C-alpha positions as CSV (number, residue, x, y, z in Angstrom):
1,M,-29.6,64.0,32.2
2,L,-26.6,62.0,33.1
3,I,-24.6,62.1,36.3
4,N,-20.9,62.1,35.5
5,R,-19.1,60.1,38.1
6,S,-15.7,60.6,36.5
7,S,-14.9,63.0,39.4
8,I,-15.3,60.1,41.9
9,R,-12.7,58.0,40.3
10,P,-11.2,58.0,36.7
11,G,-10.8,55.0,34.5
12,R,-13.3,52.2,33.8
13,R,-16.0,53.8,35.8
14,R,-15.8,56.9,33.6
15,L,-16.0,54.7,30.5
16,A,-19.1,53.1,31.9
17,T,-20.6,56.5,32.5
18,L,-19.8,57.5,29.0
19,A,-21.2,54.3,27.6
20,V,-24.4,55.2,29.4
21,A,-24.4,58.6,27.6
22,A,-25.7,56.6,24.7
23,G,-27.4,54.2,27.2
24,T,-26.9,51.7,29.9
25,A,-28.0,48.2,30.0
26,T,-30.7,47.0,32.2
27,A,-33.4,44.6,31.4
28,V,-32.8,41.0,31.1
29,I,-35.0,38.4,29.4
30,L,-34.3,35.1,31.2
31,T,-36.3,32.9,28.8
32,A,-37.9,33.3,25.5
33,V,-41.1,34.4,27.3
34,P,-40.4,34.5,31.0
35,A,-43.1,32.9,33.1
36,A,-42.9,35.9,35.4
37,A,-43.7,38.2,32.5
38,S,-46.7,36.4,31.2
39,G,-50.1,37.8,31.3
40,T,-53.2,37.6,29.2
41,D,-54.2,41.2,29.9
42,G,-51.2,42.8,31.5
43,S,-50.6,46.6,31.6
44,A,-47.2,48.3,31.7
45,I,-46.6,50.9,34.3
46,A,-43.4,53.1,34.7
47,W,-41.9,55.6,37.0
48,G,-38.7,57.6,37.4
49,Y,-36.8,59.9,34.9
50,N,-39.1,61.0,32.1
51,A,-37.3,63.8,30.2
52,Y,-37.4,61.7,27.1
53,G,-40.8,60.1,27.7
54,A,-39.5,56.7,28.9
55,T,-42.1,56.5,31.7
56,T,-45.0,57.9,29.6
57,V,-46.6,54.6,28.8
58,P,-48.6,54.7,25.5
59,E,-52.2,53.7,25.5
60,A,-51.4,50.6,23.5
61,A,-49.4,49.3,26.4
62,S,-52.2,49.6,28.9
63,T,-53.6,46.1,28.0
64,G,-52.4,42.9,26.4
65,V,-48.8,43.2,27.4
66,R,-46.8,40.1,28.2
67,A,-43.2,41.4,28.8
68,I,-41.4,44.7,29.4
69,S,-37.9,46.0,29.1
70,G,-36.1,49.2,30.0
71,G,-33.2,50.9,28.2
72,S,-31.2,54.0,29.0
73,F,-33.9,56.5,28.3
74,H,-36.5,54.4,26.4
75,S,-38.8,51.4,27.1
76,L,-40.2,48.4,25.3
77,A,-43.3,46.3,25.7
78,L,-44.2,43.0,24.1
79,K,-47.8,42.4,23.3
80,T,-49.6,39.1,23.5
81,D,-50.1,39.1,19.7
82,G,-46.3,39.2,19.2
83,S,-46.1,42.9,18.4
84,V,-43.6,45.3,20.0
85,L,-44.1,48.8,21.3
86,A,-41.3,51.3,21.9
87,W,-41.3,54.8,23.5
88,G,-39.0,57.3,24.9
89,D,-35.7,58.5,23.5
90,D,-35.6,57.9,19.7
91,F,-32.3,59.6,18.8
92,Y,-30.9,56.4,17.3
93,G,-34.2,54.9,16.4
94,Q,-34.4,52.9,19.6
95,G,-37.8,54.4,20.4
96,S,-39.3,53.2,17.2
97,V,-40.1,49.7,16.0
98,P,-39.0,48.7,12.5
99,T,-41.6,47.0,10.3
100,A,-39.4,43.9,10.1
101,V,-39.8,43.3,13.8
102,A,-43.4,44.3,14.2
103,T,-44.8,40.8,14.6
104,G,-43.9,37.3,15.6
105,V,-41.8,38.3,18.5
106,T,-41.4,36.2,21.7
107,A,-38.9,38.2,23.7
108,I,-37.5,41.7,23.9
109,A,-34.4,43.3,25.4
110,A,-33.6,47.0,25.6
111,G,-29.9,48.0,25.9
112,G,-28.3,51.3,26.2
113,S,-29.6,52.8,23.0
114,H,-30.2,49.6,21.0
115,N,-32.8,46.9,21.1
116,L,-33.0,43.2,20.4
117,V,-36.0,41.0,19.8
118,L,-36.3,37.2,19.6
119,K,-38.6,35.9,16.9
120,A,-40.7,32.8,17.0
121,D,-38.4,31.0,14.6
122,G,-35.5,31.4,17.0
123,S,-33.8,34.2,15.2
124,V,-32.6,37.6,16.7
125,M,-33.0,41.0,15.2
126,G,-31.5,44.3,16.4
127,W,-31.8,48.0,15.8
128,G,-30.9,51.4,17.2
129,W,-27.4,52.6,18.1
130,N,-24.8,50.5,16.4
131,S,-21.5,52.1,17.2
132,D,-19.9,48.8,18.1
133,R,-22.2,46.6,15.9
134,Q,-24.2,45.8,19.0
135,A,-27.3,45.8,16.8
136,T,-25.8,43.8,14.0
137,V,-26.8,40.3,14.8
138,P,-24.2,37.6,13.8
139,P,-25.1,34.7,11.6
140,A,-24.9,32.3,14.6
141,A,-27.9,34.1,16.2
142,A,-30.0,33.6,13.1
143,S,-31.6,30.4,14.5
144,G,-31.8,28.3,17.7
145,V,-31.8,31.2,20.1
146,T,-34.0,30.9,23.3
147,A,-33.1,34.1,25.2
148,I,-31.6,37.5,24.7
149,A,-30.0,40.3,26.7
150,A,-28.8,43.8,25.7
151,G,-26.0,45.6,27.5
152,G,-24.7,49.2,27.3
153,Q,-23.0,48.6,23.9
154,H,-23.0,44.8,23.7
155,S,-25.5,42.0,23.2
156,L,-26.0,38.4,24.3
157,A,-28.0,35.5,23.1
158,L,-28.6,32.1,24.6
159,K,-28.7,29.1,22.2
160,E,-30.9,26.1,22.7
161,D,-27.8,24.0,23.3
162,G,-27.0,26.0,26.4
163,S,-24.2,28.0,24.9
164,V,-23.9,31.8,24.9
165,L,-23.2,34.2,22.0
166,A,-21.9,37.7,22.4
167,W,-21.3,40.6,20.1
168,G,-20.7,44.4,20.1
169,S,-18.3,46.3,22.3
170,N,-15.6,44.1,23.8
171,L,-13.4,46.8,25.4
172,F,-13.4,45.0,28.7
173,G,-14.0,41.5,27.4
174,Q,-17.8,41.6,27.9
175,A,-18.3,40.0,24.5
176,T,-15.7,37.3,25.0
177,V,-17.6,34.3,26.3
178,P,-15.6,32.3,28.7
179,P,-15.4,28.5,28.5
180,E,-17.6,28.1,31.5
181,A,-20.5,29.7,29.6
182,A,-20.0,27.5,26.5
183,S,-22.6,25.0,27.8
184,G,-25.2,24.4,30.4
185,V,-26.4,28.0,30.6
186,T,-30.1,28.6,31.4
187,A,-30.2,32.4,31.6
188,I,-28.2,35.5,30.7
189,A,-27.9,39.1,31.8
190,A,-26.0,42.0,30.3
191,G,-24.7,45.0,32.3
192,G,-23.0,48.2,31.3
193,L,-19.6,46.6,30.6
194,H,-20.0,43.1,31.9
195,S,-22.0,40.0,31.3
196,L,-23.6,37.2,33.5
197,A,-24.7,33.7,32.8
198,L,-26.7,31.3,35.1
199,K,-25.8,27.7,34.8
200,E,-28.1,24.7,35.2
201,D,-26.4,23.8,38.4
202,G,-27.4,27.1,40.0
203,S,-23.9,28.7,39.7
204,V,-23.2,32.1,38.1
205,V,-20.5,32.9,35.5
206,A,-19.4,36.5,35.0
207,W,-17.0,38.3,32.7
208,G,-16.1,41.7,31.4
209,D,-15.3,44.8,33.4
210,D,-14.6,44.0,37.0
211,D,-13.3,47.4,38.2
212,D,-15.9,47.5,40.9
213,G,-16.2,43.7,41.5
214,Q,-19.3,43.4,39.4
215,A,-17.8,40.4,37.6
216,T,-16.5,38.7,40.7
217,V,-19.2,36.3,41.7
218,P,-19.4,35.9,45.5
219,A,-18.9,32.5,47.0
220,E,-22.4,32.4,48.4
221,A,-23.8,32.6,44.9
222,T,-25.0,29.0,44.8
223,G,-28.5,27.6,44.2
224,I,-29.3,30.7,42.1
225,T,-32.6,30.8,40.2
226,A,-32.5,34.2,38.5
227,I,-29.9,36.9,37.6
228,G,-29.8,40.6,36.7
229,A,-27.2,43.1,35.8
230,G,-27.0,46.9,36.3
231,S,-24.5,49.3,35.0
232,L,-21.7,48.5,37.5
233,H,-23.4,45.9,39.7
234,S,-24.9,42.4,39.6
235,L,-27.9,40.7,41.2
236,A,-28.9,37.1,41.8
237,V,-31.9,35.4,43.4
238,K,-31.3,32.3,45.5
239,A,-33.6,29.3,45.7
240,D,-34.9,30.5,49.1
241,G,-36.0,33.8,47.6
242,S,-33.2,35.9,49.1
243,V,-31.2,38.3,46.9
244,L,-27.5,38.7,46.5
245,A,-25.9,41.9,45.1
246,W,-22.3,42.8,44.4
247,G,-20.3,45.5,42.5
248,W,-20.3,49.2,42.9
249,N,-22.4,50.5,45.8
250,G,-22.2,54.2,45.6
251,Y,-25.9,54.7,45.9
252,G,-26.7,51.6,48.0
253,Q,-27.8,49.6,44.9
254,T,-26.1,46.4,46.4
255,D,-27.4,47.0,49.9
256,V,-30.3,44.5,49.7
257,P,-33.1,45.7,52.0
258,S,-34.7,43.3,54.5
259,S,-38.0,43.5,52.6
260,A,-36.4,41.8,49.6
261,T,-37.4,38.2,50.6
262,D,-39.4,35.6,48.7
263,V,-38.1,37.2,45.5
264,R,-38.5,35.6,42.1
265,A,-36.9,38.1,39.7
266,V,-34.5,41.0,39.8
267,S,-33.4,43.8,37.4
268,G,-30.5,46.3,37.7
269,G,-30.6,49.9,36.5
270,Q,-27.8,52.5,36.4
271,W,-27.6,52.9,40.2
272,H,-30.7,51.2,41.4
273,S,-32.1,47.7,41.8
274,V,-35.6,46.3,41.5
275,A,-37.0,43.0,42.7
276,L,-40.3,41.2,42.2
277,K,-41.7,39.2,45.1
278,N,-43.8,36.1,44.8
279,D,-46.8,37.9,46.2
280,G,-46.7,40.3,43.2
281,S,-45.3,43.2,45.1
282,V,-42.2,45.2,44.1
283,V,-39.1,46.2,46.2
284,A,-36.6,48.8,44.9
285,W,-33.5,50.3,46.4
286,G,-30.5,52.4,45.5
287,D,-30.5,55.8,43.8
288,S,-33.9,57.5,43.8
289,T,-32.9,61.0,42.5
290,Y,-35.6,60.7,39.9
291,G,-38.0,58.6,41.9
292,Q,-37.0,55.4,40.2
293,T,-37.1,53.5,43.5
294,A,-40.3,55.1,44.7
295,M,-42.9,52.6,43.6
296,P,-46.4,53.9,42.6
297,V,-49.4,52.5,44.3
298,S,-50.2,50.6,41.1
299,A,-47.0,48.5,41.7
300,A,-48.0,47.5,45.2
301,A,-49.6,44.2,44.1
302,G,-50.6,42.1,41.1
303,V,-47.2,42.6,39.3
304,S,-45.8,39.7,37.2
305,A,-42.6,41.3,35.9
306,V,-40.2,44.1,36.6
307,A,-37.5,45.9,34.5
308,A,-35.1,48.7,35.4
309,G,-34.0,51.3,32.9
310,S,-31.0,53.6,33.6
311,F,-33.0,56.0,35.7
312,H,-36.5,54.6,35.5
313,S,-38.4,51.4,36.4
314,L,-41.1,49.4,34.8
315,A,-43.6,46.8,36.0
316,L,-46.1,44.5,34.3
317,R,-49.4,44.5,36.2
318,T,-51.7,41.6,35.5
319,S,-54.3,42.1,38.2
């Protein structure tokens, strides 16, 4: 089920909501295999909206998982053997794994209703909903890629030279990489209709839809170590472990709670935010209509990675 916010205010917000009808971006892979997502015997746990089975974790994801990613109504897991698991909504094939991407994968990214994987050879493959060719990987992403991110209907890739590639929907310029992101980028994040890049100097570059200020980076966003993008909001972690959030705040998704300190990773969902603390605990805030911010006991400790789907959340538990 989708909550139509067009009655709140027409225009770009409505387009963002419609984009999420096929899916909204969430999870971000910051490096080929993020250190925070590594685990020799990790298990995936999920909670929140489950009408399509996005939080019904398959038995195969109960052990040996090294990374997780949440899409609109589906979820992905990367196993330590380089294989990929997918479950949840499969209307566009996003909840299934093609044979061609079944092995040799080092990173995963679930978008609205499409998926991306990064192979060990530095190439990117995509599948699922392809309305704007968001799952059609350009030749430039056939090699030398170190990180990937999937948005509502667009995709991003970070090259080994620090430049960013983007393709898919460009209705609001979310796939038009600005000059500032042409070099020196260390991490990327894709939102519903906007994109983020983290520079090696700790600054953040944002582009695309800015109707709710999600692409207007606040002045205090310096010394940033990690980034995340939700549907209409953005997140960043500072070197001191504090979290910054900006953009649409209709459900409190940018009201960072006092408990979100000593944070090392963040992820944005449709209208909620999730943060991973250095002690392995999880903090979530924003919309909890479907329990997506109500962490289960299993996410109270021993977590090494988090991911937010549109209306669900995931965690990788390694102890």
